[in-house]
Every structure is written in structure tokens, then in C-alpha cells.
N, C-alpha and C positions, 0 to 999 in steps of 0.2 A: 252720804247720809243713808243709814239703814232705815228701812220702813218701820222698825220697832223701836227706834231711838227714844221716842217720847212715851212709850208704853211702860208702865211701872207696876211692879207687884203691889197689890193692895188696892188698885183701882176698882171701883164698884159701880154698879148700876142696878136699877130696879124696874120691872115692868109690872104694872098693876092692871088687872082686868076683872070685870064682873062676869061670872060664868053665865053664858047664855045657852039656850037649847042647842044651838049649832056647834057648841064646843063639847058636847057630851058624846060618850061612846054610843048611846042610843041613837044619835043623829047619824052615825056612820055605820052601825051594825044593828040590823033589825032585832028587836026583842031584847036588846041590852038595856041596862038602866040609864036613866037620864042623869048621869053624873059626869063630872069633868074627865075628859078622855086623856089618857097618858100621852098620846101624840101632841095634844094641845098644850099640856104642861111642858113638854120638852120644847115645843115651839116658843113658848113664852120665856123659858130659860135661855134658849138660844138668842132670842131678841134682846134680853137683858145683857147677855154676854157681848153681843155685837155693839150695843150701845155704850158699854163700859169703855171701849177703846176707839170707837169710830172717829171721834173728833181729834184723836191723837195720832192718827195715821196720816201720812203725806197725801197730798192731792193725787188722785188716780189710783189709790190703793183701798181695798176693802178687806173685810174678814169673811171667811166662809166656813160653815160647819164641816168638821172632819170626823169627829168622834164624840159619842155620847155614852156615858155610863151612869144611868139614873135608876133610882128606886122610887116607885110610886107607893107611898105609905098609907094613904087614907083617901076615902071617897069624899068628894065635894059636890053638893047639890047646886042646881041652877039658882042664881041669885046671890050666891056668896062671892065675896071679893077675894081674889087670889093675888098674892104678891110673889113674883119670881125675882129672886135676888142672885146676883152674880158678883164674884170677886176674883181678880187675877191672882193666881197662885204660882205660876211658872211661866217663864218666857224662854222659848227655844229660838233658834235662828230663823225659822220660818213659820212658827205657830205660837199660840198662846193657850195656856191651860187655865180654866176657870173652875172654882168651886161654886156649885149652884144649889139653891134651895128654893122650895115653894112653900108658901104659908097660906092657910085659911084662918085668918084671925091670929090667935096665939098657938095654933096647932100646925106643926110641920106636916106637910102632905107629900113632900118629895125632896130628895137630895141626891147629890152625885157630882160628877165632873163632866166638863165639856171642853173639847179642844177646837180652836178655830185657826185655820190657815190664813196667812196674809198673802193676797194676790194683787198683782197689777191688773186692773180691769181690762185695759187694752190688750195686753198679752193673753189674758185668760179668754177673752172673747175671740181673739184671733185663733187660738188653739181650738176652741169649741167649734168655730165656723169651719175650720179645716176638717175636723172630725165629721161634722154634719155633711160636708161635701163628699168626703170619702165614702161615708155610709150610703149616700144617695147614688153613688156610681156602682155599687155592688149589686 
């Protein structure tokens, strides 16, 4: 069985958040406005994408972010509700491509694509541990 056998084009998910002050660019960069930060929008798009396929992967497999191509179209102030939407548009042998959007009410504030790789957690952690050990020996 392939890890992506149960993942289908058209699968969707949504992540809804209320913008808080710690999600603003002003929280991360002094003297910047208190509006929803682009990295937070991307995070919420990634979370929606991961959720779209998580329950369809075999035990021991997860998806990890690989590529993001996103436009941030409009500012969103603290207190507004943002919906990050994700839809599977392409399935490759080892990754999945999503179309992503973010909305503040009926106003689109972001869009783009996101690719997630499919990894076996045990193998991934073993590779990471080996790299950590090698780095500590140098």
C-alpha cells in the first residue's frame, strides 16, 4: 500500500482563527503595524493543508511543508476572524499540492499554493538524529 492511496484530489480543510496581537507583524517586528502577519497566514494555510489529508495517511506517516508560494493581498486587524482554506489539487508520488486561500469575512486576504511531503515519522526522526549526532561530532 502506498502512503497516498487514500488521498484524493478535491479533499479540503479549513483553519479558522481570531487574529490576536501575538499574530501581528507588530508583535514580531518593532514599530510595525498591529495587523495579521504574513508568516502567521502561511502557518494557518499549512495547518489547513495538513488537516485535509492527515486522517487519510497510514499510521506512522505525516505530511511536512516543502514549498509555499503565497500572496498576502490585504491587511487584517486584531479581532477579525480569518479562515484559511486548503484543497488538494495534485498528488505526486511523494508529495501533495494544495491550493490555499485566506479570507477575512468575504474579503480574500491571501492565496497561493503549498506542497507537503509525505514522510514516515520513524525514518524521518532516525535521519534527523543521525544528522544531529554528526553535527555534534564536528
